[in-house]
N, C-alpha and C positions, 0 to 999 in steps of 0.2 A: 381905357386906362382906369377909369373910375370903377369899372367892374372888377379888375384885378386887385385893386386896393380893398374892395369889398370882400373878395374871396380870402385875401390874406387875413383880414380882420376876423372873418368867420372861422377860418382855420385856427387862428390864435385863440379865439374864445373856446372853440371845440377842444383844443389841446389843453387849455387851462381847466376846463371842466373835467377832462379826463384825468389830469394830474390831481385835481382836488378830490375826485372820486377814489383814486388809488390811495391817496393820503388818508382819506377818511376810512377806507377799508382796512388799512394797515395800522394806523395809529389812533383813529378816532372811534366814535361810537361808545357804547357801554363797555365793551370788552375789546381791547386791542389784540393783535396777534401775540404780543408778549404776555398779556393776561391769560389768553387761552393756553399758551404753552405752560405757564406756571400752574394753571389749574389742572392740565393734563399730568404734569409731573406730580402734583399733590395727589391726584387720583391714583396714579400708579403706585406711589408710596403707601397710600391707604390700602389698596388692594394687596400689596405685598405684606403689609402688617396683618391684614385679615387672614391671608394664607398661612402665615406663621402661627397666628393664634388658633386657627382651625387645626393645624397639625399638632400644636401643643395640647389642645383640648382632646383630640383623638388619643394622644399618648396617655394623658391622665385618665381617660375613660378606660383604656386598655389596662393600665396599671391598677385601677380600682377594681375592674373585673377579676384580674388575676389575684388581687389580695382577698377577694371574696371567695374564690374557689380553689386556689392552688396553695396547699399547705407549705410547700417549699418557699414560695414568695413571702408568705407571712413570717416564716422562720427567719428568712434573710433580713427582712425589715426589723424584726425584733432584735436580731443580733447587731446589725449595723447601726441602727438609730437609737436603740434603747440599751444596748450593752447586755442583753439578757443571755444567759448560758443554760445549757441542759444540766441535769443532775450529774455530778461527777466531773464536770468540766471545770477548768480554772481559767478565769479571765485575767489576761495579762495586758496591761496598758503601759505604754512607754511615754513617760512625761519628761520633757526637757528640764534641765536644772534651771532654777529661777535666776541665777546670776549669769547665765550664758548670754552673750550679745545676740541681738536680733538677727544680724547678718549671718551669724554662725548657724542659727536655727533654720534659716531659709535655705541653706545649702544641703540640708538633709533630704 
């Protein structure tokens, strides 16, 4: 009888140690499971942002190369951004009236 009580006590202590170990692995320590998941999500967001920035950089490099070598690209930028025209051309700009309501201007 004494031996069976001893076994139950040993099993209880063993179960308690196992439960404490599982608790420590999940919630304790320097980084819990929740902290690791948050760091993984943060890492994924940073990698996604890096990918977008690399794509944007590649696009800008490509645009810069075309502006250095392609005359049509230079002309397009000169026309669209600076309003330049060739000799003999007439520049026409459509300006909304000053007293027009803002909502009316947005519908155009």
